[in-house]
BAZA-8636 format. One line per 4 residues: for each residue x, y, z of C-alpha. Coordinates in pm, whole numbers, padded with zeros to 5 digits. Example, Ala and Ser with C-alpha at 12.3 -4.5 7.8 and 13.67 -1.06 7.14 Angstrom:
<recs>
01230/-00450/00780  01367/-00106/00714;
</recs>
This chain:
<recs>
-00001/-00002/-00003  00271/00239/00100  00466/00184/-00223  00169/00230/-00422;
00133/00588/-00240  00468/00673/-00302  00441/00583/-00687  00096/00797/-00699;
00273/01086/-00482  00539/01134/-00802  00249/01230/-01003  00194/01567/-00816;
00280/01789/-01081  -00026/01665/-01277  -00256/01703/-01016  -00152/02062/-00949;
-00202/02142/-01341  -00532/02000/-01353  -00632/02200/-01066  -00494/02514/-01181;
-00695/02468/-01516  -01010/02400/-01322  -00956/02696/-01141  -00887/02920/-01461;
-01183/02748/-01635  -01386/02871/-01317  -01288/03197/-01355  -01385/03219/-01732;
-01724/03049/-01670  -01777/03286/-01363  -01713/03573/-01629  -01913/03466/-01874;
-02257/03392/-01608  -02149/03758/-01475  -02214/03901/-01839  -02534/03709/-01883;
-02636/03847/-01562  -02544/04200/-01696  -02740/04152/-01997  -03054/03963/-01769;
-03102/04249/-01512  -03036/04528/-01794  -03383/04442/-01901  -03724/04563/-01784;
-03896/04366/-01507  -04174/04274/-01740  -03945/04159/-01981  -03738/03948/-01752;
-04024/03739/-01590  -04182/03678/-01935  -03923/03576/-02195  -03606/03580/-02037;
-03696/03310/-01768  -03493/03056/-01923  -03178/03307/-01887  -03256/03360/-01494;
-03249/02988/-01461  -02920/02926/-01622  -02772/03239/-01414  -02907/03103/-01100;
-02796/02733/-01173  -02422/02835/-01247  -02409/03038/-00965  -02493/02734/-00766;
-02231/02466/-00864  -01971/02726/-01006  -01811/02765/-00628  -01780/02392/-00589;
-01596/02350/-00929  -01331/02640/-00776  -01309/02456/-00503  -01253/02117/-00644;
-00976/02295/-00820  -00809/02441/-00499  -00860/02095/-00370  -00655/01939/-00660;
-00387/02206/-00599  -00374/02103/-00239  -00366/01767/-00284  -00076/01813/-00546;
00131/01969/-00244  00053/01702/-00017  00169/01442/-00268  00511/01677/-00324;
00552/01656/00067  00537/01273/00055  00758/01265/-00229  01015/01477/00003;
00937/01256/00291  01043/00930/00091  01352/01112/-00054  01460/01201/00310;
01414/00849/00413  01599/00700/00115  01898/00958/00178  01921/00834/00535;
01897/00454/00455  02160/00524/00197  02402/00697/00454  02344/00440/00706;
02422/00147/00447  02797/00236/00469  02811/00086/00806  02796/-00308/00901;
02447/-00468/00903  02492/-00527/01268  02606/-00215/01380  02358/00021/01198;
02141/00233/01445  01787/00110/01411  01595/00369/01191  01287/00550/01381;
00927/00426/01298  00679/00626/01107  00491/00872/01302  00122/00768/01277;
00011/01121/01142  00263/01058/00839  00085/00718/00770  -00248/00902/00783;
-00129/01214/00570  -00244/01078/00234  -00567/00951/00364  -00660/01259/00514;
-00561/01438/00165  -00772/01173/-00027  -01075/01239/00223  -01065/01607/00167;
-01060/01573/-00232  -01360/01309/-00180  -01559/01592/-00011  -01482/01827/-00293;
-01616/01586/-00540  -01909/01512/-00342  -02006/01844/-00277  -01964/01901/-00683;
-02200/01639/-00762  -02470/01775/-00517  -02415/02100/-00646  -02495/02005/-00988;
-02826/01820/-00879  -02894/02170/-00687  -02839/02325/-01004  -03063/02152/-01197;
-03369/02194/-00928  -03273/02545/-00933  -03299/02576/-01329  -03632/02414/-01249;
-03782/02665/-01005  -03652/02974/-01177  -03807/02857/-01489  -04133/03007/-01330;
-04220/03380/-01312  -04100/03516/-00995  -04478/03567/-00870  -04554/03213/-00908;
-04252/03158/-00717  -04350/03402/-00435  -04719/03238/-00444  -04619/02878/-00410;
-04855/02722/-00199  -04745/02479/00098  -04726/02115/-00020  -04631/02248/-00406;
-04362/02095/-00583  -04238/02438/-00661  -04228/02547/-00274  -04064/02179/-00185;
-03798/02291/-00470  -03738/02622/-00313  -03713/02437/00039  -03455/02180/-00100;
-03232/02470/-00237  -03218/02642/00070  -03196/02369/00309  -02903/02172/00100;
-02739/02501/00069  -02708/02545/00437  -02505/02223/00493  -02333/02234/00187;
-02165/02585/00214  -01993/02459/00545  -01881/02104/00407  -01655/02274/00129;
-01476/02438/00394  -01436/02160/00583  -01283/02007/00296  -01043/02275/00266;
-00961/02230/00622  -00899/01867/00562  -00640/01943/00262  -00459/02188/00517;
-00443/01956/00788  -00281/01686/00559  -00010/01964/00478  00019/02016/00839;
00100/01646/00863  00322/01621/00603  00548/01921/00752  00536/01755/01061;
00659/01432/00951  00951/01591/00774  01020/01784/01078  01007/01433/01283;
01238/01265/01029  01520/01554/00999  01534/01570/01401  01537/01186/01415;
01803/01133/01137  02017/01401/01315  02022/01186/01637  02086/00847/01423;
02356/01009/01215  02570/01124/01547  02520/00727/01638  02634/00632/01316;
02927/00844/01335  03020/00707/01697  02988/00349/01527  03247/00442/01257;
03459/00606/01497  03473/00268/01695  03473/00058/01387  03796/00302/01267;
04015/00238/01637  03957/-00134/01602  04215/-00221/01350  04481/00023/01543;
04385/-00182/01863  04439/-00529/01718  04783/-00423/01584  04862/-00286/01959;
04803/-00601/02096  04976/-00794/01834  05277/-00598/01906  05277/-00617/02314;
05267/-01014/02241  05558/-01004/02009  05768/-00775/02278  05672/-01015/02548;
</recs>
C-alpha cells in the first residue's frame, strides 16, 4: 500500500496542473455568467419575467455549482502539495538509509518508526478531495432543481402554496445550501490538515535522522579504532 502511495505521489505535478486549469476554467465560466447576469438585469422587469426566464434559470443554476468547481480545483492543487511532501519524505528516508548502509548491517542504528500522522497524511488528503467531489455532485443536482424553479415567473415562485412541488424545490435549495457551504470549507480544512501532517513528518524525520547520524558517526569511529587496537595488541604479544 505504501509503495502504491509513493508511486502515486510522484504524479503531483499533474494534480497541480489539473487544479490550476479547473480554477482558470471556473474564472472564465464565472465571467461569462456575470455577463449573462448583466444582460438579464439590464432588461425591464416585465421582459425578465416573461421572455427571459430561461436566462435567469441558467444564471441561478451556474451560481450554485460554480463555487464548488472552484473549490475542487483548489483541492486538487492542495492535494498536489501533499503528494509533493510525500515525495520529500520518501527522499529523506531514502537518503538516510543510503548513508546508514555504509555501516555494517549489525552495527547500524535502528531507524525510527514512522509517526502515526505521517501514515494518515495520504488518507486525510484523499478524504478532503472526496469531500470536494461529493460537494460538486450535490451542487450540480441542486443547480438542476434551481433551473426548474427559476423557469417559473417570480410571482409564481413567491405565490407557491404549502405542499406544492415548486415550494418543495425552493425548500430543498435553501436547506441543501445551508449544509453544503460548510462542507466545502471542511474539505479545505482537511487538505490543510494533511499539509500540516506532511510538514510535521518532515520535521520528525530530520530531527531523528540527526540523532541517528550522530550514533552512526560514533559507530564508525569505534570501528575505525579497532584495527589500531588489534595492531597494538599484536605488538605487545611480540615484545613479550
